[in-house]
FILUMZA-979435 format. One record per residue (C-alpha): residue number from 1; x, y, z; chain; residue in one letter. Coordinates in nm, 2 decimals, always signed. Each point is the difference from the previous one (the first is absolute). Layout:
N
NODE     k        X        Y        Z   c   r
NODE   NUM        X        Y        Z   A   A
...
This chain:
404
NODE     k        X        Y        Z   c   r
NODE     1    -1.74    -1.19    +1.81   A   M
NODE     2    +0.10    -0.25    -0.27   A   K
NODE     3    +0.10    +0.14    -0.34   A   Q
NODE     4    -0.23    -0.10    -0.29   A   R
NODE     5    +0.18    -0.14    -0.28   A   I
NODE     6    -0.17    -0.09    -0.35   A   L
NODE     7    +0.19    -0.24    -0.23   A   F
NODE     8    -0.10    -0.01    -0.37   A   V
NODE     9    +0.07    -0.27    -0.26   A   D
NODE    10    -0.19    -0.16    -0.27   A   D
NODE    11    +0.15    -0.36    +0.07   A   E
NODE    12    -0.20    -0.18    +0.27   A   A
NODE    13    +0.30    -0.22    +0.09   A   F
NODE    14    +0.22    +0.30    +0.05   A   V
NODE    15    -0.25    +0.17    +0.25   A   L
NODE    16    -0.01    -0.34    +0.19   A   E
NODE    17    +0.39    -0.01    -0.02   A   G
NODE    18    -0.01    +0.35    +0.16   A   L
NODE    19    -0.26    -0.11    +0.25   A   Q
NODE    20    +0.23    -0.30    +0.11   A   R
NODE    21    +0.32    +0.20    -0.01   A   M
NODE    22    -0.14    +0.29    +0.20   A   L
NODE    23    -0.22    -0.19    +0.26   A   R
NODE    24    +0.25    +0.05    +0.29   A   H
NODE    25    -0.06    +0.39    -0.04   A   F
NODE    26    -0.38    -0.04    +0.07   A   R
NODE    27    +0.06    +0.14    +0.35   A   G
NODE    28    +0.14    +0.33    -0.16   A   E
NODE    29    -0.19    +0.03    -0.31   A   W
NODE    30    -0.37    -0.02    -0.11   A   E
NODE    31    +0.05    -0.14    -0.36   A   M
NODE    32    -0.24    -0.01    -0.29   A   V
NODE    33    +0.04    -0.16    -0.33   A   F
NODE    34    -0.14    +0.11    -0.32   A   A
NODE    35    +0.03    -0.18    -0.33   A   E
NODE    36    -0.04    +0.30    -0.24   A   S
NODE    37    +0.04    +0.39    +0.01   A   G
NODE    38    -0.38    +0.05    -0.04   A   S
NODE    39    -0.05    -0.21    +0.30   A   K
NODE    40    +0.28    +0.18    +0.20   A   A
NODE    41    -0.16    +0.34    -0.07   A   L
NODE    42    -0.35    -0.13    +0.11   A   E
NODE    43    +0.16    -0.13    +0.33   A   L
NODE    44    +0.17    +0.33    +0.05   A   M
NODE    45    -0.32    +0.20    -0.04   A   G
NODE    46    -0.16    -0.20    +0.27   A   Q
NODE    47    +0.28    +0.04    +0.26   A   T
NODE    48    +0.35    +0.17    +0.00   A   P
NODE    49    +0.32    -0.16    -0.05   A   F
NODE    50    +0.35    +0.10    +0.15   A   D
NODE    51    +0.19    -0.18    -0.28   A   V
NODE    52    -0.07    -0.17    -0.34   A   I
NODE    53    +0.24    -0.25    -0.15   A   V
NODE    54    -0.09    -0.08    -0.35   A   S
NODE    55    +0.13    -0.23    -0.29   A   D
NODE    56    +0.10    +0.17    -0.32   A   M
NODE    57    -0.14    -0.19    -0.29   A   R
NODE    58    -0.36    -0.06    +0.05   A   M
NODE    59    -0.29    -0.03    -0.26   A   P
NODE    60    -0.25    +0.29    -0.02   A   G
NODE    61    +0.19    +0.24    +0.24   A   M
NODE    62    +0.38    -0.05    +0.03   A   N
NODE    63    +0.18    +0.10    +0.31   A   G
NODE    64    +0.12    +0.33    -0.11   A   A
NODE    65    -0.35    +0.10    -0.09   A   E
NODE    66    -0.14    -0.12    +0.31   A   L
NODE    67    +0.26    +0.21    +0.23   A   L
NODE    68    -0.07    +0.32    -0.21   A   A
NODE    69    -0.36    -0.04    +0.07   A   E
NODE    70    +0.08    -0.07    +0.37   A   V
NODE    71    +0.23    +0.31    +0.01   A   M
NODE    72    -0.30    +0.23    -0.12   A   K
NODE    73    -0.27    -0.15    +0.23   A   R
NODE    74    +0.21    -0.08    +0.31   A   Y
NODE    75    +0.31    +0.18    +0.01   A   P
NODE    76    +0.08    -0.11    +0.36   A   K
NODE    77    +0.03    -0.34    -0.09   A   T
NODE    78    +0.35    -0.14    -0.05   A   I
NODE    79    +0.05    -0.15    -0.35   A   R
NODE    80    +0.22    -0.30    -0.08   A   L
NODE    81    +0.07    -0.21    -0.30   A   I
NODE    82    +0.09    -0.36    +0.05   A   L
NODE    83    +0.08    -0.16    -0.34   A   S
NODE    84    +0.21    -0.26    -0.16   A   G
NODE    85    -0.01    +0.17    -0.34   A   H
NODE    86    +0.29    +0.24    -0.04   A   A
NODE    87    -0.17    +0.17    -0.31   A   D
NODE    88    +0.18    +0.31    -0.04   A   Q
NODE    89    -0.30    +0.17    -0.17   A   A
NODE    90    -0.23    -0.10    +0.28   A   L
NODE    91    +0.24    +0.11    +0.27   A   I
NODE    92    +0.01    +0.34    -0.13   A   L
NODE    93    -0.37    +0.02    -0.03   A   K
NODE    94    +0.02    -0.01    +0.40   A   C
NODE    95    +0.20    +0.32    +0.02   A   V
NODE    96    -0.21    +0.24    +0.21   A   G
NODE    97    -0.26    -0.24    +0.13   A   S
NODE    98    +0.21    -0.27    +0.18   A   T
NODE    99    +0.21    +0.04    +0.33   A   H
NODE   100    +0.20    -0.30    -0.06   A   Q
NODE   101    +0.05    -0.28    -0.23   A   Y
NODE   102    +0.11    -0.36    +0.11   A   L
NODE   103    +0.09    -0.30    -0.20   A   S
NODE   104    -0.14    -0.35    +0.03   A   K
NODE   105    +0.10    -0.23    +0.16   A   P
NODE   106    +0.02    +0.22    +0.31   A   C
NODE   107    +0.07    -0.15    +0.34   A   E
NODE   108    -0.27    +0.06    +0.28   A   P
NODE   109    +0.25    +0.19    +0.21   A   E
NODE   110    +0.09    +0.22    -0.28   A   M
NODE   111    -0.37    +0.09    -0.08   A   L
NODE   112    -0.08    +0.05    +0.37   A   K
NODE   113    +0.29    +0.22    +0.03   A   A
NODE   114    -0.10    +0.21    -0.32   A   T
NODE   115    -0.36    +0.06    +0.11   A   I
NODE   116    +0.10    +0.09    +0.36   A   L
NODE   117    +0.26    +0.24    -0.13   A   R
NODE   118    -0.24    +0.16    -0.26   A   A
NODE   119    -0.30    +0.02    +0.25   A   A
NODE   120    +0.25    +0.12    +0.28   A   G
NODE   121    +0.12    +0.30    -0.22   A   V
NODE   122    -0.36    +0.08    -0.08   A   G
NODE   123    -0.11    -0.03    +0.38   A   N
NODE   124    +0.28    +0.22    +0.12   A   S
NODE   125    -0.07    +0.27    -0.26   A   L
NODE   126    -0.38    +0.01    +0.09   A   Q
NODE   127    +0.08    +0.16    +0.35   A   D
NODE   128    -0.30    +0.25    +0.07   A   Q
NODE   129    +0.22    +0.29    +0.07   A   K
NODE   130    +0.18    -0.05    -0.31   A   L
NODE   131    -0.32    -0.03    -0.21   A   R
NODE   132    -0.15    +0.33    +0.16   A   Q
NODE   133    +0.33    +0.18    -0.07   A   L
NODE   134    -0.02    -0.07    -0.38   A   V
NODE   135    -0.37    +0.06    +0.00   A   A
NODE   136    +0.06    +0.35    +0.11   A   Q
NODE   137    +0.28    +0.07    -0.26   A   M
NODE   138    -0.09    +0.20    -0.31   A   D
NODE   139    +0.32    -0.05    -0.19   A   R
NODE   140    +0.07    -0.36    -0.09   A   L
NODE   141    +0.20    -0.14    -0.30   A   P
NODE   142    -0.21    -0.18    -0.25   A   S
NODE   143    +0.10    -0.27    -0.21   A   I
NODE   144    +0.15    +0.14    -0.30   A   P
NODE   145    -0.22    -0.07    -0.32   A   S
NODE   146    +0.31    -0.06    -0.21   A   L
NODE   147    +0.09    -0.30    +0.24   A   Y
NODE   148    -0.38    -0.13    -0.05   A   M
NODE   149    +0.05    +0.03    -0.37   A   Q
NODE   150    +0.32    -0.20    +0.04   A   I
NODE   151    -0.18    -0.27    +0.20   A   V
NODE   152    -0.27    -0.02    -0.25   A   E
NODE   153    +0.24    -0.03    -0.30   A   K
NODE   154    +0.15    -0.31    +0.21   A   L
NODE   155    -0.33    -0.17    -0.02   A   H
NODE   156    +0.06    -0.05    -0.38   A   D
NODE   157    +0.21    -0.31    -0.03   A   P
NODE   158    +0.13    +0.13    -0.32   A   E
NODE   159    +0.12    +0.33    +0.11   A   V
NODE   160    +0.35    +0.09    -0.10   A   M
NODE   161    +0.26    +0.20    +0.21   A   L
NODE   162    +0.01    +0.26    -0.28   A   E
NODE   163    -0.39    +0.07    +0.06   A   Q
NODE   164    +0.06    +0.06    +0.36   A   I
NODE   165    +0.30    +0.23    -0.09   A   G
NODE   166    -0.23    +0.19    -0.24   A   E
NODE   167    -0.28    +0.04    +0.26   A   L
NODE   168    +0.26    +0.16    +0.24   A   I
NODE   169    +0.14    +0.21    -0.27   A   G
NODE   170    -0.35    +0.18    -0.05   A   R
NODE   171    +0.06    +0.15    +0.34   A   D
NODE   172    +0.27    +0.24    -0.06   A   L
NODE   173    +0.06    +0.11    +0.35   A   G
NODE   174    +0.03    -0.37    +0.13   A   M
NODE   175    +0.22    -0.08    -0.28   A   T
NODE   176    +0.24    +0.27    +0.08   A   A
NODE   177    +0.03    -0.10    +0.36   A   K
NODE   178    +0.06    -0.36    -0.07   A   I
NODE   179    +0.26    +0.09    -0.28   A   M
NODE   180    +0.17    +0.21    +0.26   A   K
NODE   181    +0.01    -0.29    +0.25   A   L
NODE   182    +0.08    -0.26    -0.26   A   A
NODE   183    +0.32    +0.19    -0.11   A   N
NODE   184    +0.11    +0.08    +0.36   A   S
NODE   185    +0.25    -0.18    +0.23   A   A
NODE   186    -0.30    -0.13    +0.18   A   F
NODE   187    -0.03    -0.28    -0.26   A   F
NODE   188    +0.36    +0.00    -0.12   A   G
NODE   189    -0.11    -0.13    -0.38   A   L
NODE   190    +0.30    -0.01    -0.22   A   R
NODE   191    -0.18    +0.18    -0.29   A   R
NODE   192    -0.21    +0.29    -0.03   A   E
NODE   193    -0.39    -0.04    -0.02   A   I
NODE   194    -0.16    +0.23    -0.24   A   S
NODE   195    -0.37    -0.12    +0.02   A   S
NODE   196    -0.25    -0.15    +0.22   A   A
NODE   197    -0.02    -0.32    -0.19   A   S
NODE   198    +0.38    -0.04    +0.06   A   E
NODE   199    -0.05    +0.07    +0.36   A   A
NODE   200    -0.26    -0.29    +0.02   A   V
NODE   201    +0.24    -0.23    -0.18   A   N
NODE   202    +0.32    +0.08    +0.21   A   Y
NODE   203    -0.16    +0.07    +0.33   A   I
NODE   204    -0.27    -0.24    +0.00   A   G
NODE   205    -0.38    +0.03    +0.01   A   L
NODE   206    -0.03    -0.06    +0.36   A   E
NODE   207    +0.25    +0.28    +0.08   A   T
NODE   208    -0.17    +0.23    -0.24   A   I
NODE   209    -0.34    -0.06    +0.17   A   K
NODE   210    +0.15    +0.08    +0.33   A   S
NODE   211    +0.15    +0.32    -0.13   A   L
NODE   212    -0.35    +0.10    -0.14   A   V
NODE   213    -0.14    -0.06    +0.34   A   L
NODE   214    +0.26    +0.18    +0.19   A   A
NODE   215    +0.06    +0.31    -0.22   A   I
NODE   216    -0.38    +0.05    +0.00   A   N
NODE   217    -0.04    -0.03    +0.39   A   A
NODE   218    +0.27    +0.26    +0.03   A   F
NODE   219    -0.10    +0.23    -0.29   A   S
NODE   220    -0.36    +0.04    +0.15   A   Q
NODE   221    +0.14    +0.18    +0.27   A   F
NODE   222    +0.24    +0.22    -0.17   A   E
NODE   223    -0.21    +0.32    +0.01   A   N
NODE   224    -0.13    -0.06    +0.36   A   V
NODE   225    +0.15    +0.22    +0.25   A   K
NODE   226    +0.18    -0.23    +0.24   A   L
NODE   227    +0.21    +0.28    +0.23   A   G
NODE   228    +0.35    -0.12    +0.05   A   G
NODE   229    -0.07    -0.36    -0.12   A   F
NODE   230    +0.20    -0.06    -0.31   A   S
NODE   231    -0.15    -0.24    -0.26   A   I
NODE   232    +0.32    +0.00    -0.19   A   E
NODE   233    +0.21    -0.12    +0.29   A   K
NODE   234    -0.28    -0.29    +0.07   A   L
NODE   235    +0.02    -0.10    -0.37   A   W
NODE   236    +0.37    -0.04    +0.01   A   S
NODE   237    -0.02    -0.18    +0.31   A   H
NODE   238    -0.26    -0.23    -0.14   A   S
NODE   239    +0.22    -0.07    -0.31   A   Q
NODE   240    +0.31    -0.08    +0.21   A   E
NODE   241    -0.21    -0.23    +0.22   A   T
NODE   242    -0.14    -0.19    -0.31   A   A
NODE   243    +0.34    -0.04    -0.15   A   A
NODE   244    +0.15    -0.12    +0.32   A   A
NODE   245    -0.29    -0.24    +0.06   A   A
NODE   246    +0.03    -0.13    -0.34   A   K
NODE   247    +0.37    -0.07    +0.03   A   Q
NODE   248    -0.07    -0.17    +0.35   A   I
NODE   249    -0.27    -0.22    -0.17   A   A
NODE   250    +0.26    -0.09    -0.28   A   Q
NODE   251    +0.27    -0.08    +0.26   A   A
NODE   252    -0.25    -0.23    +0.15   A   E
NODE   253    -0.06    -0.18    -0.33   A   Q
NODE   254    -0.37    +0.10    +0.03   A   A
NODE   255    -0.19    -0.10    -0.32   A   D
NODE   256    -0.10    +0.28    -0.27   A   R
NODE   257    -0.36    +0.04    +0.14   A   K
NODE   258    +0.12    +0.05    +0.37   A   M
NODE   259    +0.28    +0.23    -0.13   A   T
NODE   260    -0.27    +0.22    -0.20   A   D
NODE   261    -0.23    +0.02    +0.30   A   E
NODE   262    +0.28    +0.10    +0.21   A   T
NODE   263    +0.10    +0.28    -0.23   A   F
NODE   264    -0.37    +0.12    -0.02   A   V
NODE   265    -0.04    -0.01    +0.39   A   A
NODE   266    +0.34    +0.20    +0.03   A   G
NODE   267    -0.13    +0.27    -0.23   A   L
NODE   268    -0.35    +0.03    +0.18   A   L
NODE   269    +0.13    -0.08    +0.37   A   H
NODE   270    -0.05    +0.37    +0.11   A   D
NODE   271    -0.31    +0.11    -0.19   A   T
NODE   272    -0.17    +0.03    +0.32   A   G
NODE   273    +0.23    +0.29    +0.09   A   K
NODE   274    -0.15    +0.17    -0.29   A   L
NODE   275    -0.36    -0.05    +0.08   A   V
NODE   276    +0.07    +0.11    +0.37   A   L
NODE   277    +0.21    +0.31    -0.11   A   A
NODE   278    -0.26    +0.10    -0.26   A   S
NODE   279    -0.32    -0.03    +0.21   A   N
NODE   280    +0.15    +0.12    +0.34   A   F
NODE   281    +0.29    +0.24    -0.10   A   P
NODE   282    +0.03    +0.19    +0.31   A   D
NODE   283    -0.01    -0.28    +0.24   A   Q
NODE   284    +0.23    -0.23    -0.23   A   Y
NODE   285    +0.25    +0.30    -0.04   A   N
NODE   286    +0.05    -0.01    +0.38   A   K
NODE   287    +0.09    -0.35    -0.01   A   I
NODE   288    +0.24    +0.05    -0.30   A   V
NODE   289    +0.16    +0.31    +0.17   A   E
NODE   290    +0.06    -0.17    +0.33   A   A
NODE   291    +0.26    -0.24    -0.19   A   Q
NODE   292    -0.09    -0.31    +0.20   A   L
NODE   293    +0.13    -0.36    -0.06   A   S
NODE   294    -0.22    -0.23    -0.18   A   S
NODE   295    -0.12    -0.17    +0.30   A   A
NODE   296    -0.09    +0.33    +0.18   A   D
NODE   297    -0.15    +0.14    -0.33   A   R
NODE   298    -0.24    -0.29    -0.03   A   L
NODE   299    -0.10    +0.06    +0.35   A   M
NODE   300    -0.05    +0.37    -0.06   A   A
NODE   301    -0.22    -0.09    -0.29   A   E
NODE   302    -0.22    -0.25    +0.20   A   E
NODE   303    -0.05    +0.25    +0.25   A   Q
NODE   304    -0.08    +0.29    -0.24   A   A
NODE   305    -0.23    -0.21    -0.24   A   F
NODE   306    -0.08    -0.32    +0.16   A   G
NODE   307    +0.21    -0.20    -0.28   A   A
NODE   308    +0.34    +0.02    -0.11   A   N
NODE   309    +0.12    +0.06    -0.37   A   H
NODE   310    +0.07    -0.37    -0.08   A   A
NODE   311    -0.34    -0.11    +0.10   A   A
NODE   312    -0.15    +0.29    -0.20   A   V
NODE   313    +0.19    -0.09    -0.32   A   G
NODE   314    -0.08    -0.38    +0.05   A   G
NODE   315    -0.36    +0.07    +0.04   A   Y
NODE   316    -0.04    +0.20    -0.31   A   L
NODE   317    +0.21    -0.22    -0.22   A   L
NODE   318    -0.19    -0.30    +0.13   A   G
NODE   319    -0.32    +0.18    -0.13   A   L
NODE   320    +0.18    +0.00    -0.34   A   W
NODE   321    +0.03    -0.40    +0.03   A   A
NODE   322    +0.39    +0.00    -0.04   A   L
NODE   323    +0.13    -0.34    +0.08   A   P
NODE   324    +0.01    -0.10    +0.38   A   V
NODE   325    +0.36    +0.00    +0.03   A   P
NODE   326    +0.03    +0.36    -0.14   A   I
NODE   327    -0.26    +0.12    +0.25   A   V
NODE   328    +0.16    -0.19    +0.28   A   E
NODE   329    +0.35    +0.16    -0.08   A   A
NODE   330    -0.15    +0.35    -0.01   A   I
NODE   331    -0.24    -0.04    +0.31   A   A
NODE   332    +0.28    -0.18    +0.23   A   F
NODE   333    +0.33    +0.15    -0.16   A   H
NODE   334    +0.07    +0.15    +0.36   A   H
NODE   335    -0.11    -0.29    +0.21   A   C
NODE   336    +0.05    -0.32    -0.21   A   P
NODE   337    -0.05    -0.21    +0.30   A   A
NODE   338    -0.36    +0.05    -0.04   A   K
NODE   339    -0.01    -0.21    -0.31   A   S
NODE   340    -0.12    -0.36    +0.05   A   L
NODE   341    +0.26    -0.10    -0.29   A   N
NODE   342    +0.32    -0.11    +0.15   A   K
NODE   343    +0.20    -0.05    -0.32   A   A
NODE   344    +0.18    +0.25    -0.23   A   F
NODE   345    -0.25    +0.22    -0.19   A   S
NODE   346    -0.03    +0.35    -0.14   A   P
NODE   347    -0.08    +0.10    +0.34   A   L
NODE   348    +0.35    -0.12    +0.14   A   T
NODE   349    +0.17    +0.18    -0.30   A   A
NODE   350    -0.18    +0.34    +0.02   A   V
NODE   351    +0.03    +0.02    +0.37   A   H
NODE   352    +0.37    -0.06    -0.03   A   S
NODE   353    +0.05    +0.22    -0.29   A   A
NODE   354    -0.19    +0.29    +0.17   A   N
NODE   355    +0.22    -0.04    +0.32   A   A
NODE   356    +0.31    -0.02    -0.19   A   L
NODE   357    -0.08    +0.32    -0.23   A   V
NODE   358    -0.11    +0.20    +0.33   A   H
NODE   359    +0.34    -0.12    +0.16   A   A
NODE   360    +0.20    +0.11    -0.30   A   Q
NODE   361    -0.17    +0.35    +0.01   A   L
NODE   362    +0.06    +0.03    +0.35   A   Q
NODE   363    +0.38    -0.08    -0.06   A   Q
NODE   364    +0.02    +0.26    -0.25   A   S
NODE   365    -0.16    +0.27    +0.21   A   R
NODE   366    +0.11    -0.07    +0.35   A   Q
NODE   367    +0.30    -0.26    -0.03   A   G
NODE   368    -0.23    -0.27    +0.18   A   S
NODE   369    -0.13    -0.30    -0.18   A   N
NODE   370    -0.20    -0.16    +0.25   A   Q
NODE   371    -0.30    -0.20    -0.18   A   S
NODE   372    -0.33    -0.06    +0.12   A   E
NODE   373    -0.04    -0.39    -0.13   A   E
NODE   374    -0.20    -0.23    +0.21   A   D
NODE   375    +0.28    -0.22    +0.11   A   E
NODE   376    -0.23    -0.25    +0.16   A   H
NODE   377    -0.21    -0.05    -0.32   A   Y
NODE   378    +0.30    -0.04    -0.22   A   L
NODE   379    +0.14    -0.24    +0.28   A   G
NODE   380    -0.30    -0.21    -0.02   A   E
NODE   381    +0.06    -0.02    -0.38   A   L
NODE   382    +0.34    -0.09    +0.02   A   G
NODE   383    +0.11    +0.31    -0.19   A   L
NODE   384    +0.17    +0.22    +0.27   A   Q
NODE   385    +0.33    -0.06    -0.15   A   E
NODE   386    -0.13    +0.06    -0.34   A   H
NODE   387    -0.10    +0.35    +0.10   A   F
NODE   388    +0.35    +0.12    +0.02   A   A
NODE   389    +0.09    -0.15    -0.34   A   A
NODE   390    -0.30    +0.19    -0.16   A   W
NODE   391    +0.12    +0.31    +0.15   A   G
NODE   392    +0.35    -0.04    -0.13   A   S
NODE   393    -0.14    -0.09    -0.36   A   A
NODE   394    -0.23    +0.30    +0.02   A   M
NODE   395    +0.27    +0.24    +0.10   A   R
NODE   396    +0.23    -0.14    -0.29   A   N
NODE   397    -0.24    -0.01    -0.28   A   S
NODE   398    -0.30    +0.19    +0.04   A   L
NODE   399    +0.01    +0.38    -0.07   A   Q
NODE   400    -0.33    +0.11    -0.13   A   P
NODE   401    -0.05    +0.35    -0.10   A   E
NODE   402    -0.22    +0.24    +0.15   A   L
NODE   403    -0.29    +0.06    -0.25   A   I
NODE   404    -0.28    +0.25    +0.05   A   N
């Protein structure tokens, strides 16, 4: 079945250009073109679309407003912005409602690859067994209200970082945890951070947002009986993986956006373990106690629940409308070859960092440092030799603290 793609732009010549540019994809896609946000919503009300690609600046209803409405009415539709305007205020308005932001001019193959990748992640996480598994759970992490308040603040083009810091500062528990992290070896800052506002300034807003998400996701399960499953150990591992993944992204000279996405994905990559352990503690503890390798644990999870922790985490965080690269990194961090993207990405960094952190732990406990990276995947990307260099750099410079 062809995928249905809706393109929205108020400039008729732009829509005509898209039609010409994408003509040779007609065998794969059913493409519809709309000249306004209201027309797009009218078309979506008549028949569903798999993907919507919208311009940003449009009269009446801009792209951010359109995709926010699409998110409410049609949450399963993949939402992309394609715009030639790099207006920071407008870009910030897309936070939470847009899966990915593309800049014009955009080559046809790049646009095609982005749409296929976004839709591919969505399709892989719509597996019926996975949806049935999640539907029967009664303990699912909810997106934190503080995160949504931060996102809402970002919709104000005149918002200042100090205001975001003040907002976080009202939540004393969150502030204490962020301060503890900010002043730990995890960030390695050269000065002591004494307030939420300082943390926002020195760590960066994207990192603060990811900490709010991660800390909330973990804290929602603090009082749940999980048997022998340790939230503290998982939180520590998540921090180590995030820090290592960020270091890998920086070593590959990734831009700030990709580096931030890598860090977020690293912190949240094992959220699915929390979800499975809290909903099925007895069954999950049997898997934990067996001390299986990563590959065997994934197989055991799939046999017991019909889906593994990576797929569960990716599915849930996809529902939170996190960007496609983050969801992809979480969902595929044990099987990166499933990704349609064959270039360095947050997935590459998180998969590699996770393998290196596990290998380092194995070395300290058993004297063996056999890692579980996907050599074929890294080889396809021409990064197999880089993996060894990333491991050396991590061992030499990365010494995160264990933080409860």
